[in-house]
C-alpha positions as CSV (number, residue, x, y, z in Angstrom):
1,M,0.0,0.0,0.0
2,E,1.0,3.6,-0.5
3,R,0.6,6.3,2.1
4,F,0.9,10.0,1.0
5,A,2.3,10.7,4.4
6,L,5.6,9.1,3.2
7,V,6.2,12.3,1.2
8,S,5.9,14.4,4.4
9,L,8.4,12.1,6.1
10,L,10.9,12.5,3.3
11,K,10.7,16.3,3.6
12,W,11.3,15.8,7.4
13,K,14.3,13.7,6.7
14,K,15.9,16.2,4.3
15,S,15.0,19.3,6.4
16,K,18.1,21.2,7.8
17,S,16.0,22.1,10.9
18,R,14.8,18.5,11.5
19,K,13.8,17.7,15.0
20,P,12.6,14.5,16.6
21,L,9.2,13.7,14.9
22,I,6.1,12.8,16.8
23,I,3.4,10.9,14.8
24,Q,0.0,11.2,16.3
25,G,-3.2,9.3,15.3
26,A,-5.7,6.9,16.6
27,R,-4.9,3.2,17.2
28,Q,-4.7,1.1,14.0
29,V,-4.5,3.9,11.5
30,G,-1.1,2.6,10.4
31,K,1.5,4.6,12.3
32,T,3.8,1.7,13.0
33,W,3.6,0.5,9.4
34,L,4.3,4.0,8.1
35,M,7.5,4.4,10.3
36,K,8.9,1.0,9.5
37,E,8.1,1.3,5.7
38,F,9.8,4.7,5.6
39,G,12.8,3.3,7.4
40,R,13.0,0.4,5.0
41,R,12.9,2.7,2.0
42,E,15.1,5.6,3.2
43,Y,17.7,4.1,5.7
44,E,20.2,1.3,5.8
45,Q,18.9,0.1,9.1
46,V,16.1,0.7,11.6
47,A,16.3,0.5,15.4
48,Y,12.7,-0.2,16.4
49,I,11.6,-0.2,20.0
50,N,8.0,-0.7,21.2
51,F,7.8,0.4,24.8
52,E,4.5,-1.4,25.3
53,F,6.5,-4.7,25.1
54,S,9.9,-3.6,26.2
55,D,9.9,-3.8,30.0
56,S,13.6,-3.4,30.3
57,L,13.5,0.1,28.7
58,K,10.3,1.5,30.3
59,S,12.3,3.1,33.1
60,I,15.4,4.1,31.1
61,F,14.5,7.8,31.0
62,Q,13.9,8.1,34.8
63,E,17.5,8.3,35.8
64,N,18.8,10.9,33.4
65,F,18.6,12.0,29.7
66,D,22.2,11.5,28.7
67,V,22.0,10.9,25.0
68,S,25.0,8.6,24.8
69,R,23.6,6.4,27.6
70,L,20.2,6.2,25.9
71,I,21.8,5.3,22.5
72,T,23.7,2.5,24.2
73,A,20.5,1.2,25.7
74,F,18.7,1.3,22.4
75,Q,21.6,-0.6,20.8
76,I,21.5,-3.3,23.4
77,E,17.8,-3.7,23.1
78,T,17.7,-3.8,19.3
79,G,21.1,-5.4,18.5
80,I,21.8,-2.6,16.0
81,R,24.9,-0.4,16.0
82,I,23.2,3.0,15.7
83,R,24.9,5.5,13.4
84,P,23.3,8.9,12.8
85,E,24.1,8.9,9.1
86,N,22.2,5.7,8.2
87,T,19.9,4.7,11.1
88,L,16.3,5.6,11.8
89,I,15.4,5.3,15.5
90,I,11.7,4.4,16.1
91,L,10.3,4.8,19.6
92,D,6.8,3.3,19.4
93,E,4.1,3.6,22.1
94,I,6.5,6.1,23.7
95,Q,3.9,7.2,26.2
96,E,4.3,3.8,28.0
97,A,7.8,4.9,29.1
98,E,7.8,7.5,31.9
99,K,9.5,10.7,30.7
100,G,10.0,9.2,27.3
101,I,8.5,12.1,25.5
102,T,10.6,14.5,27.6
103,S,13.8,12.8,26.4
104,L,13.1,14.1,22.8
105,K,14.1,17.6,24.0
106,Y,17.6,16.4,24.8
107,F,18.0,14.6,21.4
108,C,16.9,17.9,19.8
109,E,19.3,20.1,21.8
110,N,22.3,17.8,22.3
111,A,22.2,15.3,19.4
112,P,20.2,16.7,16.5
113,E,22.2,14.5,14.1
114,Y,20.1,11.4,15.1
115,H,16.9,10.7,13.1
116,I,14.2,9.9,15.6
117,M,10.5,9.2,15.2
118,A,8.1,8.6,18.1
119,A,4.5,7.5,18.0
120,G,1.8,6.3,20.3
121,S,-2.0,5.6,20.1
122,L,-2.7,7.6,23.3
123,L,-0.1,10.3,22.7
124,G,-2.7,13.0,22.5
125,I,-3.9,12.2,26.0
126,T,-0.4,12.0,27.3
127,I,0.6,15.4,25.8
128,H,-2.4,17.1,27.5
129,Q,-1.7,15.5,30.8
130,K,2.0,16.0,31.2
131,T,3.7,19.3,32.1
132,S,7.1,18.3,30.8
133,F,6.3,18.2,27.1
134,P,9.2,19.4,25.0
135,V,7.5,22.4,23.5
136,G,9.3,23.7,20.4
137,K,11.7,20.7,20.4
138,V,9.7,18.3,18.2
139,D,8.0,18.2,14.8
140,F,4.5,16.8,14.4
141,L,2.6,14.8,11.9
142,T,-0.9,13.5,12.4
143,L,-1.9,10.3,10.5
144,Y,-5.5,9.6,9.6
145,P,-7.2,6.6,8.0
146,M,-6.4,6.0,4.4
147,S,-8.0,8.5,2.0
148,F,-10.2,7.6,-1.0
149,N,-7.3,8.3,-3.3
150,E,-5.1,6.0,-1.3
151,F,-7.9,3.4,-1.4
152,L,-8.0,3.6,-5.2
153,L,-4.2,3.1,-5.4
154,A,-4.4,0.2,-3.0
155,L,-6.9,-1.4,-5.3
156,G,-4.6,-1.0,-8.3
157,Q,-6.7,1.8,-9.8
158,E,-3.8,4.1,-10.7
159,Q,-5.3,5.4,-13.9
160,L,-8.5,6.4,-12.1
161,F,-6.4,8.1,-9.5
162,E,-4.3,10.0,-12.1
163,M,-7.5,11.0,-13.9
164,L,-8.9,12.6,-10.8
165,Q,-5.7,14.6,-10.3
166,S,-5.9,15.9,-13.9
167,N,-9.1,17.9,-13.4
168,D,-10.2,16.7,-16.9
169,W,-13.9,16.8,-15.9
170,S,-15.3,15.5,-19.2
171,M,-13.1,12.4,-18.9
172,I,-13.9,12.1,-15.2
173,T,-17.7,12.3,-15.9
174,S,-17.3,9.5,-18.5
175,F,-16.0,7.1,-15.9
176,K,-18.2,8.3,-13.0
177,A,-20.0,4.9,-12.7
178,K,-16.7,3.2,-11.8
179,L,-15.8,6.0,-9.4
180,I,-19.2,5.9,-7.7
181,G,-18.9,2.1,-7.4
182,H,-15.5,2.5,-5.6
183,L,-16.9,5.3,-3.4
184,R,-19.8,3.0,-2.2
185,H,-17.2,0.4,-1.4
186,Y,-15.2,3.0,0.5
187,Y,-18.3,3.9,2.5
188,F,-18.4,0.3,3.7
189,I,-14.7,-0.5,3.9
190,G,-13.4,2.9,5.0
191,G,-9.8,3.8,5.4
192,M,-8.5,1.6,8.2
193,P,-5.4,-0.1,6.7
194,E,-6.2,-3.6,8.0
195,A,-9.7,-3.5,6.5
196,I,-8.4,-2.4,3.1
197,S,-5.5,-4.9,3.1
198,S,-8.0,-7.7,3.8
199,F,-10.3,-6.5,1.0
200,M,-7.3,-6.4,-1.4
201,S,-6.2,-9.9,-0.6
202,E,-9.5,-11.8,0.0
203,N,-12.2,-9.6,-1.7
204,D,-14.5,-10.7,1.2
205,I,-16.7,-7.8,2.3
206,D,-18.0,-9.9,5.3
207,K,-14.4,-10.3,6.5
208,V,-13.9,-6.6,6.3
209,R,-16.9,-6.0,8.6
210,S,-15.5,-8.6,11.1
211,I,-12.2,-6.7,11.2
212,Q,-14.0,-3.4,11.7
213,K,-16.0,-4.8,14.6
214,S,-12.7,-6.1,16.1
215,I,-11.2,-2.6,15.8
216,L,-14.2,-1.1,17.5
217,S,-14.0,-3.7,20.3
218,S,-10.3,-2.8,20.8
219,Y,-11.2,0.9,21.2
220,E,-13.8,0.0,23.8
221,H,-11.1,-2.1,25.5
222,D,-8.9,1.0,25.6
223,F,-11.6,2.9,27.3
224,S,-11.6,0.5,30.2
225,K,-7.8,0.0,30.3
226,H,-6.6,3.6,29.9
227,A,-9.3,6.1,30.8
228,P,-10.1,7.1,34.4
229,S,-12.6,4.5,35.7
230,E,-15.1,7.2,36.7
231,I,-15.6,8.4,33.2
232,V,-15.5,5.1,31.3
233,P,-19.3,4.7,31.2
234,R,-19.7,8.2,29.8
235,I,-17.0,7.6,27.2
236,K,-18.9,4.6,26.0
237,M,-22.2,6.4,25.9
238,L,-20.8,9.3,23.9
239,W,-19.0,6.9,21.5
240,Q,-22.0,4.7,20.9
241,S,-24.3,7.7,20.3
242,I,-22.4,9.0,17.3
243,P,-24.4,7.1,14.6
244,S,-27.7,8.3,16.0
245,Q,-26.5,11.8,16.4
246,L,-25.4,12.0,12.8
247,S,-28.5,10.4,11.5
248,K,-30.6,13.4,12.7
249,E,-31.5,16.1,10.2
250,N,-30.0,18.6,12.5
251,K,-26.6,17.0,13.4
252,K,-25.7,19.3,16.2
253,F,-24.6,17.2,19.1
254,I,-27.3,16.9,21.8
255,Y,-26.2,15.6,25.3
256,G,-29.8,14.8,26.1
257,A,-29.7,12.2,23.2
258,V,-26.9,10.4,25.0
259,K,-28.6,10.2,28.3
260,Q,-32.0,11.6,29.4
261,G,-31.2,14.9,31.2
262,G,-27.6,14.8,30.1
263,R,-25.6,18.0,30.4
264,A,-22.3,19.2,29.0
265,K,-20.6,19.3,32.4
266,E,-21.3,15.6,33.0
267,F,-19.7,14.6,29.7
268,E,-16.9,17.1,29.1
269,L,-14.0,15.0,30.4
270,A,-15.3,11.9,28.4
271,L,-15.5,14.0,25.3
272,A,-12.0,15.4,25.8
273,W,-10.6,11.9,26.2
274,L,-12.2,10.7,22.9
275,T,-10.9,13.8,21.1
276,D,-7.4,13.6,22.5
277,C,-6.9,10.0,21.5
278,G,-8.1,10.8,18.0
279,L,-11.3,8.7,17.9
280,V,-13.6,11.6,17.2
281,H,-13.6,14.9,15.4
282,K,-15.3,17.8,17.2
283,I,-16.5,20.4,14.6
284,E,-17.6,23.6,16.2
285,R,-20.2,26.1,15.0
286,I,-19.2,29.6,13.8
287,S,-21.6,32.5,14.1
288,K,-19.9,34.7,11.5
289,A,-17.7,34.1,8.4
290,A,-14.8,36.5,9.0
291,L,-11.1,36.0,9.5
292,P,-10.0,34.4,11.6
293,L,-12.8,31.9,11.9
294,V,-11.6,30.8,15.3
295,A,-12.6,34.2,16.7
296,Y,-16.2,33.4,15.9
297,Q,-16.5,29.8,17.1
298,D,-19.3,28.8,19.5
299,T,-17.8,26.1,21.7
300,S,-21.1,25.1,23.1
301,A,-22.5,24.0,19.7
302,F,-20.7,21.3,17.8
303,K,-21.0,18.2,15.6
304,L,-19.2,15.0,16.5
305,F,-17.9,12.7,13.8
306,S,-16.1,9.3,14.0
307,L,-12.5,9.0,12.7
308,D,-13.5,6.8,9.7
309,V,-16.6,6.3,7.5
310,G,-16.2,2.5,7.4
311,L,-16.2,2.3,11.2
312,L,-19.2,4.6,11.3
313,S,-21.1,2.3,8.9
314,A,-20.1,-0.7,11.1
315,M,-21.3,1.2,14.3
316,G,-24.6,1.9,12.5
317,G,-25.0,-1.8,11.6
318,L,-25.3,-1.1,7.9
319,T,-25.1,-4.3,5.7
320,K,-23.2,-4.6,2.5
321,Q,-26.5,-4.8,0.6
322,T,-27.7,-1.6,2.1
323,I,-24.7,0.4,1.0
324,L,-23.6,-1.3,-2.2
325,Q,-27.1,-1.8,-3.6
326,G,-28.7,1.3,-2.2
327,N,-31.5,-0.2,-0.2
328,S,-34.3,2.2,0.8
329,I,-33.3,1.8,4.5
330,F,-30.1,3.5,3.5
331,N,-32.0,6.8,3.0
332,E,-32.0,7.5,6.7
333,F,-28.2,7.3,7.1
334,K,-26.6,8.1,3.7
335,G,-26.4,11.8,4.6
336,A,-24.4,10.9,7.7
337,L,-22.0,8.8,5.7
338,A,-21.5,11.5,3.0
339,E,-20.8,14.2,5.7
340,Q,-18.4,11.8,7.5
341,F,-16.6,11.1,4.2
342,V,-16.2,14.7,3.4
343,L,-15.1,15.7,6.9
344,Q,-12.4,13.1,7.2
345,H,-11.0,14.2,3.8
346,L,-11.0,17.8,5.0
347,K,-9.1,16.8,8.1
348,I,-6.5,15.0,6.1
349,R,-5.5,18.4,4.7
350,Q,-3.6,19.5,7.7
351,N,-3.6,23.2,6.8
352,L,-7.4,23.6,6.9
353,Q,-9.5,24.8,9.8
354,V,-12.9,23.2,9.7
355,Y,-16.2,24.5,11.3
356,Y,-19.9,24.5,10.5
357,W,-22.3,27.4,10.3
358,S,-25.9,27.9,11.2
359,S,-27.9,31.1,11.2
360,D,-29.0,32.7,14.5
361,T,-32.5,31.6,13.8
362,A,-31.3,28.0,13.0
363,R,-33.3,28.1,9.7
364,A,-30.1,27.6,7.7
365,E,-27.3,25.3,8.5
366,L,-24.2,24.7,6.4
367,D,-22.3,21.4,6.7
368,F,-18.8,22.8,6.7
369,V,-16.9,26.1,6.5
370,I,-13.2,25.9,6.0
371,Q,-10.4,28.5,6.3
372,N,-7.4,27.9,4.1
373,N,-4.9,30.7,4.8
374,D,-6.9,33.9,4.1
375,R,-9.7,32.2,2.2
376,I,-13.1,31.2,3.7
377,I,-14.9,28.5,1.7
378,P,-18.4,27.2,2.6
379,I,-19.2,23.5,1.7
380,E,-22.6,21.9,1.4
381,V,-22.8,18.1,1.3
382,K,-25.5,16.2,-0.6
383,A,-25.6,12.4,-0.4
384,E,-27.1,11.9,-3.9
385,E,-27.8,14.2,-6.9
386,N,-29.9,16.7,-5.0
387,L,-28.9,20.1,-6.4
388,K,-30.8,22.3,-3.9
389,A,-28.4,24.5,-1.9
390,K,-30.7,26.7,0.2
391,S,-28.3,27.0,3.1
392,L,-25.3,27.5,0.8
393,K,-27.2,30.3,-1.0
394,S,-28.1,31.9,2.3
395,F,-24.5,31.8,3.4
396,F,-23.3,33.3,0.1
397,E,-25.8,36.1,0.2
398,K,-24.8,37.0,3.8
399,F,-21.0,36.7,3.6
400,N,-20.2,36.7,-0.2
401,P,-17.2,34.2,-0.2
402,T,-15.0,34.0,-3.2
403,M,-15.7,30.3,-3.6
404,S,-18.7,28.2,-2.6
405,V,-18.7,24.4,-2.9
406,R,-21.5,21.9,-3.1
407,T,-20.5,18.3,-3.2
408,S,-22.9,15.6,-4.4
409,M,-23.2,12.6,-6.7
410,S,-23.9,15.0,-9.6
411,D,-21.3,15.9,-12.2
412,Y,-18.9,18.7,-12.0
413,R,-20.3,22.0,-12.9
414,K,-19.3,25.6,-12.3
415,E,-21.9,28.3,-11.9
416,S,-21.6,32.0,-11.3
417,W,-21.6,31.7,-7.5
418,L,-20.8,28.0,-6.8
419,V,-19.0,24.9,-8.0
420,N,-20.5,21.4,-7.7
421,V,-17.8,18.8,-7.0
422,P,-18.6,15.1,-7.2
423,L,-18.2,13.4,-3.9
424,Y,-15.7,11.0,-5.4
425,A,-13.5,13.9,-6.4
426,I,-13.5,15.8,-3.1
427,D,-10.2,14.3,-2.1
428,S,-8.5,15.7,-5.2
429,F,-10.2,19.1,-5.3
430,P,-7.9,22.1,-4.9
431,F,-9.5,24.1,-2.2
């Protein structure tokens, strides 16, 4: 499989100001594979340490942060003679080693010649809880599930992928049936690497669903194992409510739909835990479309999305017939899958800030509003070929953005005030 993040890693390697790199992301999005694959391609040798399984090194950072001492310990553990010019050091599940993250500061300051990557499934939580984080001494990369374009490449559809990059819309429209077919498969399979790998090798959609359920079970196991015991029930309630929250016409998150009489204060720690470990995306409302958007966010109103459209369809109990054949039952949930699909592809573009907008009277609600540098772009999502865009029109008339985007199953078209982008092309569209 090919991950576009490998390009970012190569830039990191070649950077003259390179610092130790922290790769964040939810469990099972492919962080370990990415680091090892990059090491295989770009270095003569890789010194890989997983602190979840290396009891002998879990306490190595507690005595001191002498770099030569740490390198000696890494060499003994891995059996590899570490040389800065040809060795990649990978510190996986680094949050399991006390003060492990802090040690990266000393590599940055005292031994910048070493190439070091660190990752961990619960790093986001660790970073927010620890006061000794090496601010300014590390680089960051966030890894998300595989995108639709990466999915196409994994399936051997290089020509379809290249066609989408070309922006040759007449050609793209000619092959839209194939693209829509792959998109429907992606709605079911999603971007978790294990699910895609299984589909590639066995072409068994039922096996894919079994893998997704196993991933979901492992997440719930993490709740019980790593979260404070007093908030575990609330984490589970929040997590399990996501499909029903997104299936509502108004997708604003309602605590009362999680638990009768539920209030924000009761669930705020549980929500922070899910957000910090990368399992949910919290998209907040803005009241006004002006720069910077963050100045107009309403933190009390938000939508909550899963990290992956395939996992969302598994949580919703959707069958392969429902998604691939378009059963009528699908009507209630297809809007949720379309929004989830678009949101996770906006999040992949790490330079975008993503919000949603609703009018003060709540008569108009726009699915997403993004800020890309000094541009504000509204996006309305339609699950099928519906070309109505009342909320988008309302936003346009109120704020007059330079670009307005509607994404749907309809063909590409550019009008005086908006552009319609097919859903299957949203991953390639140049915002």
